[in-house]
Structures are given as structure tokens and as C-alpha cells.
C-alpha positions in Angstrom: 0.0 0.1 0.0 1.3 3.4 -0.9 0.8 6.6 1.1 0.5 10.1 -0.4 0.4 13.7 0.6 0.6 16.9 -1.2 3.9 18.6 -0.9 3.7 21.5 1.7 6.0 23.7 -0.5 3.8 24.2 -3.5 1.2 26.7 -4.4 -1.3 26.7 -7.3 -3.3 29.4 -9.0 -5.2 29.7 -12.3 -2.9 30.1 -15.4 -3.7 33.3 -17.3 -2.0 32.0 -20.3 0.4 29.0 -20.9 3.9 29.5 -22.2 5.4 26.1 -22.5 8.8 27.0 -23.3 9.3 29.1 -20.3 7.1 27.2 -17.9 8.4 23.7 -18.7 5.1 22.4 -19.6 4.1 19.3 -17.9 0.8 17.9 -18.9 -0.5 14.5 -19.5 -4.0 15.8 -20.7 -4.8 16.5 -24.2 -3.7 20.0 -25.2 -7.4 20.9 -26.0 -8.0 21.3 -22.2 -9.4 24.9 -21.8 -8.5 25.5 -18.3 -4.9 25.0 -16.7 -3.2 25.8 -13.5 0.2 27.1 -12.6 2.0 25.5 -9.7 5.1 27.0 -8.1 7.1 24.4 -6.2 10.2 24.8 -4.1 11.0 21.1 -4.8 10.9 21.4 -8.5 12.3 24.9 -8.6 10.4 26.3 -11.4 6.7 26.8 -12.3 4.6 23.9 -13.7 1.5 24.0 -15.8 -0.9 21.3 -15.0 -4.4 20.4 -16.2 -7.6 21.1 -14.4 -8.0 17.3 -13.8 -4.5 17.2 -12.2 -5.4 20.3 -10.2 -8.4 18.7 -8.9 -6.5 15.6 -7.9 -4.0 17.8 -6.1 -6.7 19.5 -4.1 -7.9 16.3 -2.7 -4.7 15.5 -0.8 -3.7 17.2 2.4 -0.2 18.4 3.2 -0.4 17.5 6.8 -1.1 13.9 6.8 -0.8 10.7 4.7 -3.7 9.4 2.6 -3.4 5.7 1.5 -3.9 4.2 -1.9 -6.8 2.3 -0.5 -8.6 5.4 0.8 -8.1 7.2 -2.6 -9.5 4.2 -4.4 -12.9 4.5 -2.5 -13.1 8.1 -3.7 -14.7 7.9 -7.2 -13.7 11.5 -8.1 -10.0 11.0 -7.6 -7.8 9.1 -10.2 -4.9 7.2 -8.9 -3.2 7.8 -12.3 -3.3 11.4 -11.7 -2.0 11.1 -8.2 0.9 9.0 -9.4 1.9 11.5 -12.2 1.8 14.3 -9.6 4.2 12.2 -7.4 6.4 11.8 -10.5 6.6 15.5 -11.0 7.3 16.4 -7.3 3.9 17.9 -6.4 2.9 14.9 -4.3 5.1 13.0 -1.7 4.7 9.3 -1.7 5.8 6.5 0.8 7.4 4.2 0.0 9.6 6.2 -2.6 12.3 5.4 -4.9 14.2 7.1 -7.9 13.1 10.7 -8.5 10.2 10.3 -5.9 12.9 9.6 -3.2 14.6 12.7 -4.1 11.4 14.8 -3.8 10.8 13.2 -0.4 14.2 14.1 0.8 14.0 17.7 -0.4 10.5 17.9 1.4 12.1 16.7 4.6 15.0 19.0 4.4 12.7 21.9 4.0 10.5 20.9 6.9 13.4 20.0 9.3 15.2 23.4 8.4 11.8 25.2 9.5 11.4 26.9 6.1 8.1 29.1 5.7 6.5 27.5 2.7 5.9 30.9 0.9 9.6 31.9 1.4 10.8 28.5 0.2 8.7 28.7 -2.9 9.9 32.2 -3.6 13.5 31.4 -3.0 13.7 28.2 -5.0 11.6 29.4 -8.0 13.6 32.7 -8.5 17.2 31.4 -8.6 19.3 31.8 -11.8 21.4 29.1 -13.5 23.5 29.9 -16.7 21.9 33.3 -17.0 23.9 35.8 -19.2 23.2 39.4 -19.1 24.2 41.8 -21.7 27.3 43.8 -20.9 27.0 47.3 -19.4 30.6 48.2 -19.8 31.6 49.7 -23.3 34.4 47.9 -25.0 37.3 49.4 -26.9 38.4 52.3 -24.7 35.3 54.5 -25.3 35.6 57.8 -23.4 33.5 59.2 -20.6 31.6 61.6 -22.7 30.6 59.1 -25.1 29.9 56.5 -22.3 27.4 59.0 -20.7 25.8 59.8 -23.9 25.1 56.0 -24.5 23.7 55.6 -21.0 21.5 58.8 -21.5 20.1 57.4 -24.8 19.3 54.0 -23.3 17.5 55.8 -20.3 15.5 58.0 -22.7 14.4 55.0 -24.7 13.3 53.2 -21.3 11.3 56.3 -20.2 9.8 56.6 -23.6 8.6 53.0 -23.2 7.5 53.0 -19.4 7.1 56.6 -18.6 8.8 58.7 -15.9 9.7 57.0 -12.5 7.7 57.9 -9.4 9.0 61.0 -7.7 12.1 60.9 -5.6 10.4 62.7 -3.0 7.0 61.8 -1.4 5.2 64.3 0.7 2.1 63.8 3.0 -0.6 66.2 2.0 -2.2 65.6 5.5 0.9 66.7 7.6 -0.3 69.2 10.2 3.0 71.1 10.5 6.6 71.0 9.3 9.9 71.5 11.3 13.1 72.0 9.4 16.2 70.2 10.6 19.4 71.9 11.5 22.1 72.0 8.7 24.6 69.2 9.0 27.2 70.0 11.7 29.9 67.2 11.6 33.0 69.0 12.9 35.2 67.1 10.3 33.6 63.8 11.4 35.4 61.0 9.6 32.2 58.7 9.5 30.2 61.6 7.9 32.9 62.2 5.4 32.9 58.5 4.4 29.1 58.3 4.2 29.1 61.1 1.8 31.8 59.9 -0.4 30.5 56.3 -0.6 30.2 55.3 -4.3 29.8 52.2 -6.3 32.8 51.6 -8.6 32.6 49.3 -11.6 35.9 49.9 -13.5 39.1 48.5 -11.9 42.8 48.5 -12.6 43.5 44.9 -13.6 47.2 45.3 -13.2 47.1 46.5 -9.6 46.8 43.9 -6.8 44.8 44.6 -3.6 47.3 44.7 -0.7 46.7 41.6 1.7 46.6 43.9 4.6 43.8 45.9 3.1 41.8 42.7 2.3 42.5 41.5 5.9 41.3 44.6 7.5 38.3 44.7 5.2 37.2 41.0 6.0 38.0 41.5 9.8 35.7 44.6 10.1 33.1 44.0 7.6 32.5 40.2 8.2 34.4 39.0 11.2 33.2 38.5 14.7 34.1 41.4 17.0 32.7 40.0 20.3 30.8 37.0 21.8 28.3 36.8 24.5 26.4 33.9 26.2 22.8 33.8 25.6 22.1 30.6 27.5 24.1 27.7 29.0 26.4 26.8 26.1 24.7 29.0 23.6 26.4 32.0 22.2 25.7 35.0 20.2 28.3 36.8 18.0 28.8 40.5 17.9 29.8 42.0 14.6 30.1 45.6 13.2 26.5 45.2 11.9 23.3 44.2 13.5 21.3 41.0 13.2 18.4 39.6 15.3 19.6 37.5 18.2 23.2 37.7 17.2 22.7 34.9 14.9 24.3 36.2 11.7 23.7 33.4 9.2 25.7 34.9 6.5 28.7 33.1 5.1 31.6 34.6 3.1 33.3 32.9 0.2 36.2 34.9 -1.4 36.8 34.6 -5.0 40.5 35.9 -5.0 41.5 37.3 -8.4 44.4 39.8 -7.9 45.4 40.1 -4.2 49.0 40.4 -3.0 50.7 37.3 -1.8 47.5 35.3 -2.2 47.0 32.8 -4.9 43.9 33.2 -7.1 41.1 30.8 -6.3 38.1 30.1 -4.0 38.3 30.4 -0.2 36.0 30.1 2.6 36.3 32.8 5.4 36.9 30.8 8.4 35.3 33.2 11.1 36.3 31.1 14.2 40.1 31.3 13.3 40.1 34.5 11.2 41.5 32.8 8.3 41.1 31.9 4.7 40.5 28.1 4.0 41.4 27.4 0.3 38.9 25.3 -1.5 40.1 25.5 -5.0 43.1 27.2 -6.7 42.6 28.9 -10.0 44.6 31.0 -12.6 44.0 34.7 -12.6 42.4 34.3 -16.1 40.0 31.5 -14.7 39.3 33.5 -11.7 38.2 36.4 -14.0 36.1 34.1 -16.1 34.5 32.6 -12.8 33.5 36.0 -11.6 31.8 36.7 -14.9 30.0 33.4 -14.7 28.9 33.8 -11.2 27.6 37.4 -11.9 25.4 36.2 -14.7 27.6 37.6 -17.5 28.2 41.1 -16.0 31.4 42.4 -17.3 32.7 44.6 -14.4 33.1 42.1 -11.6 35.8 40.0 -13.7 37.9 43.2 -13.6 37.9 43.3 -9.9 40.7 42.2 -7.6 38.4 40.2 -5.2 34.8 39.0 -5.2 33.0 38.0 -2.1 30.1 35.6 -2.4 27.5 35.8 0.4 25.5 32.8 1.3 23.0 32.2 4.1 22.8 29.1 6.4 19.1 29.0 6.5 18.5 26.9 9.6 21.0 29.3 11.5 18.2 31.9 11.3 15.1 29.5 11.1 16.2 27.6 14.2 14.9 30.5 16.3 12.3 32.0 14.0 10.7 28.7 13.0 8.5 28.9 9.8 8.2 32.7 10.7 6.9 34.8 7.6 9.7 37.3 8.3 12.6 34.9 8.8 13.5 34.8 5.2 13.6 38.5 4.3 15.9 39.5 7.2 18.6 37.2 5.6 18.9 39.8 3.0 18.9 42.5 5.7 22.0 40.7 7.2 23.6 41.0 3.8 22.6 44.6 3.3 24.0 45.7 6.7 27.3 44.0 6.0 27.4 45.6 2.5 27.2 49.1 3.8 29.9 48.4 6.2 32.1 46.9 3.3 31.5 49.9 1.0 32.5 52.3 3.8 35.6 50.3 4.8 36.6 50.1 1.0 36.2 53.9 0.7 38.6 54.2 3.8 41.0 51.8 2.3 41.1 53.4 -1.1 39.3 50.6 -2.9 36.3 50.7 -5.2 33.4 48.6 -4.2 30.2 47.2 -5.8 27.3 45.0 -4.8 25.1 42.8 -7.1 22.2 40.3 -6.4 22.1 39.4 -10.2 23.8 36.1 -9.6 23.8 32.7 -11.0 23.2 31.1 -7.6 22.8 27.5 -8.9 26.2 27.7 -10.7 27.8 29.1 -7.4 26.1 26.5 -5.2 27.2 23.6 -7.5 30.9 25.0 -7.7 31.0 25.4 -3.8 29.3 22.0 -3.2 26.6 23.5 -1.1 23.4 21.8 -0.3 21.1 24.6 -1.6 18.4 23.6 0.9 20.7 24.2 3.8 23.0 26.8 2.6 22.4 29.1 -0.6 24.2 31.9 -2.6 22.3 35.1 -2.1 24.4 38.0 -3.4 28.1 39.1 -4.3 30.2 42.0 -3.3 33.5 42.9 -4.9 36.4 45.4 -4.8 39.6 46.4 -6.4 41.7 49.3 -7.2 39.7 51.8 -8.9 40.7 52.6 -12.6 41.4 56.4 -13.2 38.8 56.4 -15.9 35.3 55.1 -14.6 33.8 55.6 -18.1 31.0 57.5 -16.5 29.7 54.6 -14.6 30.6 56.1 -11.1 28.3 59.1 -10.3 29.7 62.3 -9.1 26.9 64.1 -7.1 26.1 67.8 -7.0 25.6 69.0 -3.4 21.9 68.6 -2.6 19.9 71.3 -1.0 16.1 71.4 -0.4 14.5 72.8 -3.5 11.0 73.2 -5.0 9.6 69.9 -6.6 9.5 72.0 -10.0 13.1 72.1 -10.1 13.4 68.4 -10.3 11.6 66.2 -12.9 11.6 62.9 -10.9 
């Protein structure tokens, strides 16, 4: 006798239109079916289109407990053949299970035991990239800054022509009952204020200039490393870092793709936070390291010119252990990364390095290369730095000082 239950980590909605090439059409029914459903599954990792008959069969199964094949046989409205097909494609879990069904069952158990919120799991695993290649945003052939800015202005104008102007920078409440102006900034030459105001994203680096190893060490110590430790309960400790995170859990791990760092062989390293050291995982040539940076960043051109790229992953259960199936437990993973990224930017500015951040990454490629179990630890974003090139090709913004002005002075 076989037991069945619906996967807890799948959500279904009516399909407005079917696009088989994009949605990996799975359908045993005749294509003349007039109504179909789209199912988003964390186990499958991409949307599936199923027929109305399959959808009805899926609705008959609970996700909280098992239903036996004998019980299903007693229900004249349920087709065992439909249930079996749903088990084959990962929307139904069966017991016993072998082959692909065993893999589906194991993934479901990993998600359950790691306390994933079902909606968060579906979003995370259905939005990951693999082998994505974006078009280059960096002009080739030594284009000058003026021409680069003209190209960017043309592209922006075309975008605005298609989609209209963006919402206004400034939002004001019409129901405000009064207004009190703040004092002008008074920083007394404050170093932090100066760093905050000079923070920039840099995308063009001097490929001939290595990052000093001392600068890399300082950067990793202060942006990512533990600064203190405190006991939460008997044998349970929280870690204090230069950025905040709920409960001191800090689930973010750092992997370094060293490309051109003084006295450090190019390759992939894991930041061993306990010992404040870099554990080598795989050595590469500089050329291969640059190619890897390009692959991991979904074909973006500027990461491969950097001296170092940092892959930020999340150990999911590190956070979900405390905030079990909590609807806010997943988004705060990105908040940890965001806090660290701002510290990273400020430290790079202080160290004379250029910095960038991107979440447009081929996370599946990265996880495969780092041999991560993606249901336990997943790639979330990338940071990078290097010695800035003297010509930023107009890709680094130089701001005019801002002073409050009327809305009519600014278009958007």
C-alpha cells in the first residue's frame, strides 16, 4: 500500500496563459484542455503548468497527513493515475518512494526540518538563476567618458519613452499638520560623515594593480568578522559584529574569489570566522578566476575586472532555528547582507578601494561549484572590490551637493 500527501512547499493558481517554453510544460492531458493551473514548487524549482484534472486531484490531498492508496480508491472523483503522475513530477510526496520520488521526499524533509516558511521556500527556489547571461553594461574598446554618458543617456531615454517617468524621488504627505526643518549638518570634520558622503559604487578597476593583503585582511575582519561573543544561555552564544542582526545569529557566510590579491593565490576560499583565516577550497589561474567572476555574476562584465569578489551565502537554519517558519525569517537574511554591504562599502572607501554589490547572480552555478546543499546553504548576493581605474567611463556618479529645493526644479 502506498501513502500520499501533497507537498507542503507548492502553491497553485489559475494560469492566465500558457507559455510552455518558459514554464516547462508538464501535462499528460490533451492540449485541448481549456483551463489550466500554474503550480510554483520549491522542490521542482520552477513553475509547472498542469491540467484542471490534475489540479483537482492535487486539491484532494492534504499536506499535513498521509492518505493511503486504498482510501483514494474509495473516492470515485480521484484518479490514482493522476496522483501517481503528480508524485512523479514532485507535487505529491509518496511513501514508499524510490528514484526521483525519493529525491522529492528527501528535499521535502530538508525543507521541513530546516523550518522553512512554505511561501519563502517557494519564492526562493523558484527565482534562482542558472547559466543566466546578461548583456554587458561596460563599453568595450576604450570608449571615453563623454561618449559613455551619451550612450547611457540614450538608453535611459528609450526606457522612459517605453515606461514613462519613474515615481518622484520625494514623497510628501498632504495631511501633515506642520513642518519643522532640521538643522544643517554639523559634523566637525567627522570621519564617518565624510565616508558616508563619499561612498560610491565603482565598476571599473585597474586589472594590473593587486589589492594589498593587509587591506583585504582589514576589510574582512571589520566587515564580516566577529568582534565579540556573548552567552545567551548555557552553552549557547551570540556573535557581535560591526553590523546588527536579530539574536546575534548572523547566518551569512563569506566565500572569497581571489583574483588579484597581493601574496594570495587566485582561487576560491571560505572565510573561517572562528580562526580569522582563509581556507582554500580550489586554486585557479587569474584568467580562470576572472572568467569565474563573470559566470557567477550572470555575465556582467565589471566583476571580472575586480581584484576580489565575495560570495555571500545564508545558512538558513541558523536563522530559522529561532524564527521557525516565521513569515519574516527569510527577508531578514537579506537585511544581514545589506548591513554588511554598507560596512563593506565604507571600509573600501577608507582603504582606497572601489566597491560594488550585485544580487544578479547565477546562484545555482555558485552552489554547485562550492558543493553546497542549496536547501541548507544558498548563494544570495555578491560584493566585490579592487583598485579603482582612473577612468570610470562615466559609470561612477559624481553628485552635486543637494539642498532642499522646490519640486518644480526636479523632474523625478
